[in-house]
Chimera marker file (.cmm) of the C-alpha trace (Angstrom):
<marker_set name="trace">
<marker id="1" x="-12.210" y="25.555" z="1.026" r="1" g="1" b="0" radius="0.5"/>
<marker id="2" x="-8.675" y="26.645" z="0.186" r="1" g="1" b="0" radius="0.5"/>
<marker id="3" x="-5.637" y="24.899" z="1.617" r="1" g="1" b="0" radius="0.5"/>
<marker id="4" x="-2.880" y="27.448" z="2.198" r="1" g="1" b="0" radius="0.5"/>
<marker id="5" x="-0.376" y="25.302" z="4.050" r="1" g="1" b="0" radius="0.5"/>
<marker id="6" x="0.326" y="21.646" z="4.720" r="1" g="1" b="0" radius="0.5"/>
<marker id="7" x="2.098" y="20.443" z="7.869" r="1" g="1" b="0" radius="0.5"/>
<marker id="8" x="4.058" y="17.188" z="7.856" r="1" g="1" b="0" radius="0.5"/>
<marker id="9" x="5.873" y="15.553" z="10.757" r="1" g="1" b="0" radius="0.5"/>
<marker id="10" x="8.888" y="13.292" z="10.399" r="1" g="1" b="0" radius="0.5"/>
<marker id="11" x="11.175" y="11.291" z="12.613" r="1" g="1" b="0" radius="0.5"/>
<marker id="12" x="13.364" y="10.454" z="9.571" r="1" g="1" b="0" radius="0.5"/>
<marker id="13" x="12.148" y="6.859" z="9.528" r="1" g="1" b="0" radius="0.5"/>
<marker id="14" x="11.101" y="5.380" z="6.178" r="1" g="1" b="0" radius="0.5"/>
<marker id="15" x="7.466" y="6.154" z="7.002" r="1" g="1" b="0" radius="0.5"/>
<marker id="16" x="8.360" y="9.679" z="8.055" r="1" g="1" b="0" radius="0.5"/>
<marker id="17" x="10.167" y="10.284" z="4.779" r="1" g="1" b="0" radius="0.5"/>
<marker id="18" x="7.169" y="8.956" z="2.850" r="1" g="1" b="0" radius="0.5"/>
<marker id="19" x="4.948" y="11.342" z="4.795" r="1" g="1" b="0" radius="0.5"/>
<marker id="20" x="7.117" y="14.291" z="3.732" r="1" g="1" b="0" radius="0.5"/>
<marker id="21" x="6.989" y="13.244" z="0.090" r="1" g="1" b="0" radius="0.5"/>
<marker id="22" x="3.211" y="12.772" z="0.161" r="1" g="1" b="0" radius="0.5"/>
<marker id="23" x="2.697" y="16.091" z="1.929" r="1" g="1" b="0" radius="0.5"/>
<marker id="24" x="4.799" y="17.792" z="-0.746" r="1" g="1" b="0" radius="0.5"/>
<marker id="25" x="2.540" y="16.333" z="-3.441" r="1" g="1" b="0" radius="0.5"/>
<marker id="26" x="-0.542" y="17.609" z="-1.600" r="1" g="1" b="0" radius="0.5"/>
<marker id="27" x="1.062" y="21.057" z="-1.303" r="1" g="1" b="0" radius="0.5"/>
<marker id="28" x="1.775" y="21.063" z="-5.047" r="1" g="1" b="0" radius="0.5"/>
<marker id="29" x="-1.831" y="20.088" z="-5.842" r="1" g="1" b="0" radius="0.5"/>
<marker id="30" x="-3.152" y="22.992" z="-3.785" r="1" g="1" b="0" radius="0.5"/>
<marker id="31" x="-0.402" y="25.553" z="-4.496" r="1" g="1" b="0" radius="0.5"/>
<marker id="32" x="0.170" y="25.591" z="-0.746" r="1" g="1" b="0" radius="0.5"/>
<marker id="33" x="3.198" y="26.140" z="1.448" r="1" g="1" b="0" radius="0.5"/>
<marker id="34" x="4.692" y="23.012" z="2.993" r="1" g="1" b="0" radius="0.5"/>
<marker id="35" x="5.732" y="23.170" z="6.635" r="1" g="1" b="0" radius="0.5"/>
<marker id="36" x="7.788" y="20.334" z="8.026" r="1" g="1" b="0" radius="0.5"/>
<marker id="37" x="8.558" y="19.457" z="11.604" r="1" g="1" b="0" radius="0.5"/>
<marker id="38" x="10.792" y="16.940" z="13.348" r="1" g="1" b="0" radius="0.5"/>
<marker id="39" x="9.275" y="15.047" z="16.258" r="1" g="1" b="0" radius="0.5"/>
<marker id="40" x="10.154" y="11.892" z="18.216" r="1" g="1" b="0" radius="0.5"/>
<marker id="41" x="9.094" y="10.436" z="21.537" r="1" g="1" b="0" radius="0.5"/>
<marker id="42" x="12.595" y="9.131" z="22.255" r="1" g="1" b="0" radius="0.5"/>
<marker id="43" x="15.614" y="10.939" z="20.727" r="1" g="1" b="0" radius="0.5"/>
<marker id="44" x="17.843" y="8.925" z="18.416" r="1" g="1" b="0" radius="0.5"/>
<marker id="45" x="21.425" y="9.117" z="19.743" r="1" g="1" b="0" radius="0.5"/>
<marker id="46" x="22.765" y="8.375" z="16.230" r="1" g="1" b="0" radius="0.5"/>
<marker id="47" x="21.159" y="11.525" z="14.818" r="1" g="1" b="0" radius="0.5"/>
<marker id="48" x="23.629" y="14.312" z="15.614" r="1" g="1" b="0" radius="0.5"/>
<marker id="49" x="21.703" y="17.363" z="14.405" r="1" g="1" b="0" radius="0.5"/>
<marker id="50" x="18.102" y="16.629" z="13.446" r="1" g="1" b="0" radius="0.5"/>
<marker id="51" x="17.349" y="20.273" z="12.756" r="1" g="1" b="0" radius="0.5"/>
<marker id="52" x="20.171" y="20.560" z="10.229" r="1" g="1" b="0" radius="0.5"/>
<marker id="53" x="18.876" y="17.422" z="8.552" r="1" g="1" b="0" radius="0.5"/>
<marker id="54" x="15.379" y="18.922" z="8.547" r="1" g="1" b="0" radius="0.5"/>
<marker id="55" x="16.708" y="22.079" z="6.873" r="1" g="1" b="0" radius="0.5"/>
<marker id="56" x="18.457" y="19.989" z="4.206" r="1" g="1" b="0" radius="0.5"/>
<marker id="57" x="15.299" y="17.970" z="3.612" r="1" g="1" b="0" radius="0.5"/>
<marker id="58" x="13.298" y="21.198" z="3.265" r="1" g="1" b="0" radius="0.5"/>
<marker id="59" x="15.676" y="22.425" z="0.570" r="1" g="1" b="0" radius="0.5"/>
<marker id="60" x="15.431" y="19.109" z="-1.279" r="1" g="1" b="0" radius="0.5"/>
<marker id="61" x="11.643" y="19.139" z="-1.232" r="1" g="1" b="0" radius="0.5"/>
<marker id="62" x="11.479" y="22.772" z="-2.329" r="1" g="1" b="0" radius="0.5"/>
<marker id="63" x="13.792" y="22.130" z="-5.308" r="1" g="1" b="0" radius="0.5"/>
<marker id="64" x="12.165" y="18.854" z="-6.322" r="1" g="1" b="0" radius="0.5"/>
<marker id="65" x="8.577" y="20.088" z="-6.169" r="1" g="1" b="0" radius="0.5"/>
<marker id="66" x="8.969" y="23.821" z="-6.812" r="1" g="1" b="0" radius="0.5"/>
<marker id="67" x="7.178" y="24.787" z="-3.605" r="1" g="1" b="0" radius="0.5"/>
<marker id="68" x="7.848" y="26.906" z="-0.568" r="1" g="1" b="0" radius="0.5"/>
<marker id="69" x="9.009" y="24.782" z="2.378" r="1" g="1" b="0" radius="0.5"/>
<link id1="1" id2="2" r="1" g="1" b="0" radius="0.2"/>
<link id1="2" id2="3" r="1" g="1" b="0" radius="0.2"/>
<link id1="3" id2="4" r="1" g="1" b="0" radius="0.2"/>
<link id1="4" id2="5" r="1" g="1" b="0" radius="0.2"/>
<link id1="5" id2="6" r="1" g="1" b="0" radius="0.2"/>
<link id1="6" id2="7" r="1" g="1" b="0" radius="0.2"/>
<link id1="7" id2="8" r="1" g="1" b="0" radius="0.2"/>
<link id1="8" id2="9" r="1" g="1" b="0" radius="0.2"/>
<link id1="9" id2="10" r="1" g="1" b="0" radius="0.2"/>
<link id1="10" id2="11" r="1" g="1" b="0" radius="0.2"/>
<link id1="11" id2="12" r="1" g="1" b="0" radius="0.2"/>
<link id1="12" id2="13" r="1" g="1" b="0" radius="0.2"/>
<link id1="13" id2="14" r="1" g="1" b="0" radius="0.2"/>
<link id1="14" id2="15" r="1" g="1" b="0" radius="0.2"/>
<link id1="15" id2="16" r="1" g="1" b="0" radius="0.2"/>
<link id1="16" id2="17" r="1" g="1" b="0" radius="0.2"/>
<link id1="17" id2="18" r="1" g="1" b="0" radius="0.2"/>
<link id1="18" id2="19" r="1" g="1" b="0" radius="0.2"/>
<link id1="19" id2="20" r="1" g="1" b="0" radius="0.2"/>
<link id1="20" id2="21" r="1" g="1" b="0" radius="0.2"/>
<link id1="21" id2="22" r="1" g="1" b="0" radius="0.2"/>
<link id1="22" id2="23" r="1" g="1" b="0" radius="0.2"/>
<link id1="23" id2="24" r="1" g="1" b="0" radius="0.2"/>
<link id1="24" id2="25" r="1" g="1" b="0" radius="0.2"/>
<link id1="25" id2="26" r="1" g="1" b="0" radius="0.2"/>
<link id1="26" id2="27" r="1" g="1" b="0" radius="0.2"/>
<link id1="27" id2="28" r="1" g="1" b="0" radius="0.2"/>
<link id1="28" id2="29" r="1" g="1" b="0" radius="0.2"/>
<link id1="29" id2="30" r="1" g="1" b="0" radius="0.2"/>
<link id1="30" id2="31" r="1" g="1" b="0" radius="0.2"/>
<link id1="31" id2="32" r="1" g="1" b="0" radius="0.2"/>
<link id1="32" id2="33" r="1" g="1" b="0" radius="0.2"/>
<link id1="33" id2="34" r="1" g="1" b="0" radius="0.2"/>
<link id1="34" id2="35" r="1" g="1" b="0" radius="0.2"/>
<link id1="35" id2="36" r="1" g="1" b="0" radius="0.2"/>
<link id1="36" id2="37" r="1" g="1" b="0" radius="0.2"/>
<link id1="37" id2="38" r="1" g="1" b="0" radius="0.2"/>
<link id1="38" id2="39" r="1" g="1" b="0" radius="0.2"/>
<link id1="39" id2="40" r="1" g="1" b="0" radius="0.2"/>
<link id1="40" id2="41" r="1" g="1" b="0" radius="0.2"/>
<link id1="41" id2="42" r="1" g="1" b="0" radius="0.2"/>
<link id1="42" id2="43" r="1" g="1" b="0" radius="0.2"/>
<link id1="43" id2="44" r="1" g="1" b="0" radius="0.2"/>
<link id1="44" id2="45" r="1" g="1" b="0" radius="0.2"/>
<link id1="45" id2="46" r="1" g="1" b="0" radius="0.2"/>
<link id1="46" id2="47" r="1" g="1" b="0" radius="0.2"/>
<link id1="47" id2="48" r="1" g="1" b="0" radius="0.2"/>
<link id1="48" id2="49" r="1" g="1" b="0" radius="0.2"/>
<link id1="49" id2="50" r="1" g="1" b="0" radius="0.2"/>
<link id1="50" id2="51" r="1" g="1" b="0" radius="0.2"/>
<link id1="51" id2="52" r="1" g="1" b="0" radius="0.2"/>
<link id1="52" id2="53" r="1" g="1" b="0" radius="0.2"/>
<link id1="53" id2="54" r="1" g="1" b="0" radius="0.2"/>
<link id1="54" id2="55" r="1" g="1" b="0" radius="0.2"/>
<link id1="55" id2="56" r="1" g="1" b="0" radius="0.2"/>
<link id1="56" id2="57" r="1" g="1" b="0" radius="0.2"/>
<link id1="57" id2="58" r="1" g="1" b="0" radius="0.2"/>
<link id1="58" id2="59" r="1" g="1" b="0" radius="0.2"/>
<link id1="59" id2="60" r="1" g="1" b="0" radius="0.2"/>
<link id1="60" id2="61" r="1" g="1" b="0" radius="0.2"/>
<link id1="61" id2="62" r="1" g="1" b="0" radius="0.2"/>
<link id1="62" id2="63" r="1" g="1" b="0" radius="0.2"/>
<link id1="63" id2="64" r="1" g="1" b="0" radius="0.2"/>
<link id1="64" id2="65" r="1" g="1" b="0" radius="0.2"/>
<link id1="65" id2="66" r="1" g="1" b="0" radius="0.2"/>
<link id1="66" id2="67" r="1" g="1" b="0" radius="0.2"/>
<link id1="67" id2="68" r="1" g="1" b="0" radius="0.2"/>
<link id1="68" id2="69" r="1" g="1" b="0" radius="0.2"/>
</marker_set>
């Protein structure tokens, strides 16, 4: 079985950030594309633009791990 893509969810909590990092490592192991998604049950009023933050995090992961995010 070939893994072509890995999906990781984050809410930008410490655990969510760890999930992104672990998913990136799995994507590297399998030469797969990493897809990341922001999800929360209750929006954080202190987070102005979660989708901009998600885009920045995608760029960081792509540079750090040399994968497509």
